[in-house]
Residue, then its C-alpha position, 0 to 999 in steps of 0.5 A: m499265121q497269127k502269133l500270141n504273147l502272154s498278155t494275149l493269152q491271158s485275155l483269150l483264157p480269162e478262166a485260166k490261172f498262169q503259173n511260173t510265167d516270169s521266164i516267158l514274158s517276152v516269148s512270142f508263141t507261134g503254134l500249139t502242138s504235142l509235147t514231143l514235137a513242140n519247139t521253144n516257141e510253141i505251146s503244148f498241153v497234157a491231156s491226162k496224167t499218162f503224159v506227165n513224164e513227157a511234159k517234164t522233158s518237153k521243149a515247150p515253154l508253156i503247157i496247158v494242164s488241168p488242176d490235178i496235173a499242175d502239182s506234178l509240174t511245178d518247175k514248168a510254166l503252166i496254164v491251168v484250166p478246168k477243160v484242157e481241150l476247150a483251152t486248146a481249141k480257143i488257142i488253135r482258133h486264134f492261130f488259124p482264124e476262120k475265113q470271114p465273108s467279104g460280101k463277094h458274089s461270083a458272076h456265075i450265079v442264078i438268084d431269083p429276083s424275089a430272093k433276099i441275100g443278106s449283107n456281107t454274104d459271099i456267094g460262090h460259083f454256080v450257086t442257085v437261089g430259088k423264089d422267095s428264099v432268104i439268106g442271112n447276113d455274114c454267110i459263106i455259100e460255097d461253089g455249086v450250092k443249090i437252094g430251092d424255093r422258100v428256103h431260109i438260111g440264118d445269119g452266119a451260116r457256112i454252107g459247103k460245096n455242092c450242098v442242096f437245100f430243097d424247098d421250104t427248108i429252114v436253117g437257123k443261125r451259125f449253121i455249118v455244113f461241109g460238102n455234098s450234104s442234102f436237106g429237105g429231100d423226100g422221105f422214104g415213104f411208099v405203100y404197096a398196092e395193086g402190085k407196085h410201090n406207090k409213093i406217099p407224098q412228102v409235104g413236111r419240111v426240115v427245120i434246123g435250130d441254131d449252132v448246128e454243124v453237119g458233116s459231109n455227105c449227110t442227108i436229112d429228109r423232109g417230113a411226110l406231113t409234119d416237120t423233121t426237126i433238129g434242135n439247137g447245138c446238134k453236131f452230126d459227123n459225116m454220112v449221117h442219115i435222118a429220115h422223115n418225121c424225126k424229132v432230134g432234141d438239143h445238143v445231140i451228137i451223132a457219129g459217122q455212118s449212123g442213121l435214124a429211121g423214120s419218126v424217131t425221137l431223140g431227147n436232149n444231149v443224146i449221144i449216138g456212136g458210129a455205124c448205129a442203126i436206130s429203127d423207126h418210131l423209137t424214142l431215146l430219153e435225154g442223155t441216153i448213149i448208144a455205143g458205136g455199132s449198136s442196132l436198136r429195135t426197141s426204145p430204151k426204157t431208161k437213160d443209160v449207156y446202151i450197146g448191142w444188136d436188136l437187144g437194147l442192152t445196157f452196157p453192164e447187161f451186155q458184159k454179162y451177155r458177152v460172157n454167156i456167148k463165150n461160154i456157149v462157144n466153149l461148150n464143145k471144148w468142155l464136152k470133149r474134156i468130159e469125154n476124155v475124163e470119162k474114158k480114163v475112169g471107165i465110163e462109157t459115153k452114151e449118145s442120147 
């Protein structure tokens, strides 16, 4: 594990303000952990004002805080930053650096003679690379990956074990995918005729931008005629499905077990929570947020936070809807109370 001293931290976090650090000039930091677990050689952080009291009693010699918390910890050595989470991410990455490629190729691989493999790219056991495919420089292709014909994978990619890239898939630079995901398989397209489901040929591609990260067991299907496209900077959790012809903008977040049906369009910076179902041919405007567990059958008309099932409600609308549902559930109880009052005052209840 790497170690850190104060001068290295200052280089790592040029945007930070360091306060009360005279007492830690000689400390060699060995890690970053929570306030309660930190020892005298570990950095910690305060994620919110809720944890200020824990920070006051923590053994951590150096604590990362936001400007609004710094005034509450004037006797502590502090790293004051605009975004605590970003600073912690940089420090953690220093302690646990990413694996770097070394240009090593397993002896147990099958690479077509027409394929091109970039410099300093690792190829694991039992990898296959098809005709006219290109893998960029400084990539890591882990064991069992299957790459079809005419596939292009950009520089700096990290491809997890047993992933599959079907023919003609295009992937940008610094792509990260974890194990067992599939790109460019046929979309789910059939026409019912003559008493059976007839397959519609899927001849589009999957085209993925730069700096995209995809979790395990995800599927992104090729388009039927046009391409399925994923913009720059998108991040998909595990078990996400993107159907054929979808157009996903830049910096879109999709949490686990969510799926887009065919021909969905997502604007830039859309966020979709976990276990969401988005019906086909819908459009979500830039910056729209879909709460976890929602099911959309209509396109939201405005950029907002939406929650619910089939209704496409904004969050305030859902709150009103939930109150109404609660009232309906209580109707029988209220009816019984009314009947009891009527009996006490001698009113006979008549069935209508």
